[in-house]
C-alpha positions in Angstrom: 0.3 0.0 -0.2 2.7 2.5 0.6 4.6 1.3 -2.3 1.6 2.1 -4.3 0.9 5.2 -2.9 5.1 6.2 -3.2 4.4 5.2 -7.1 1.1 7.6 -7.2 3.4 10.6 -5.5 6.4 9.9 -7.8 4.6 9.7 -10.9 2.7 13.2 -10.0 5.1 15.1 -9.4 6.9 14.0 -12.8 4.3 15.5 -14.2 4.1 18.5 -12.3 7.8 18.9 -13.4 6.9 18.2 -17.1 3.8 21.5 -16.6 6.3 23.1 -14.6 9.4 23.4 -17.6 6.2 23.8 -20.2 4.9 26.5 -18.8 8.4 28.5 -18.3 9.5 27.0 -22.5 6.9 29.2 -23.2 7.3 33.0 -23.1 11.0 32.5 -24.0 9.8 31.2 -27.6 6.7 33.9 -27.9 9.5 36.9 -27.2 12.1 35.3 -29.6 8.9 35.3 -32.5 8.5 39.5 -31.5 11.9 39.3 -32.7 12.0 38.2 -36.0 8.8 40.2 -36.3 11.6 43.0 -35.5 13.7 42.3 -37.6 11.7 41.7 -40.8 10.1 44.7 -39.8 13.0 47.1 -39.6 14.6 44.8 -42.8 11.4 45.7 -44.9 12.0 49.8 -43.8 15.4 49.3 -45.2 14.5 47.9 -48.6 11.5 50.8 -49.5 15.1 52.6 -48.0 17.0 52.1 -50.2 14.3 51.1 -53.2 13.7 55.1 -52.7 17.3 55.5 -53.0 18.1 54.1 -56.5 14.9 55.3 -58.2 16.3 58.7 -57.6 18.3 60.6 -60.8 21.6 61.3 -59.6 21.8 57.6 -58.7 21.1 56.1 -61.8 23.1 58.1 -63.6 26.0 57.4 -60.9 25.6 53.1 -61.4 24.7 54.0 -64.9 27.9 55.4 -66.0 30.0 52.8 -63.6 28.2 50.4 -66.0 28.8 52.0 -69.1 32.9 52.2 -68.0 32.9 48.9 -67.2 31.7 47.4 -69.6 34.3 50.0 -72.0 37.4 48.6 -70.3 
């Protein structure tokens, strides 16, 4: 009878430990997802800035001149 109680207590302690570890792990996973979202937004903003810069007339002229010089050599 004592052996059965002991087994049940050990089993419940293991289940409680597993639940606590699962609850403790979830906030870190959410934080990682939030960090990826922030990086994605920053990268998208940087890409939009680059597109705006590359569409400007001055940059187009500079790039065209560089390409023409490279092809003439």
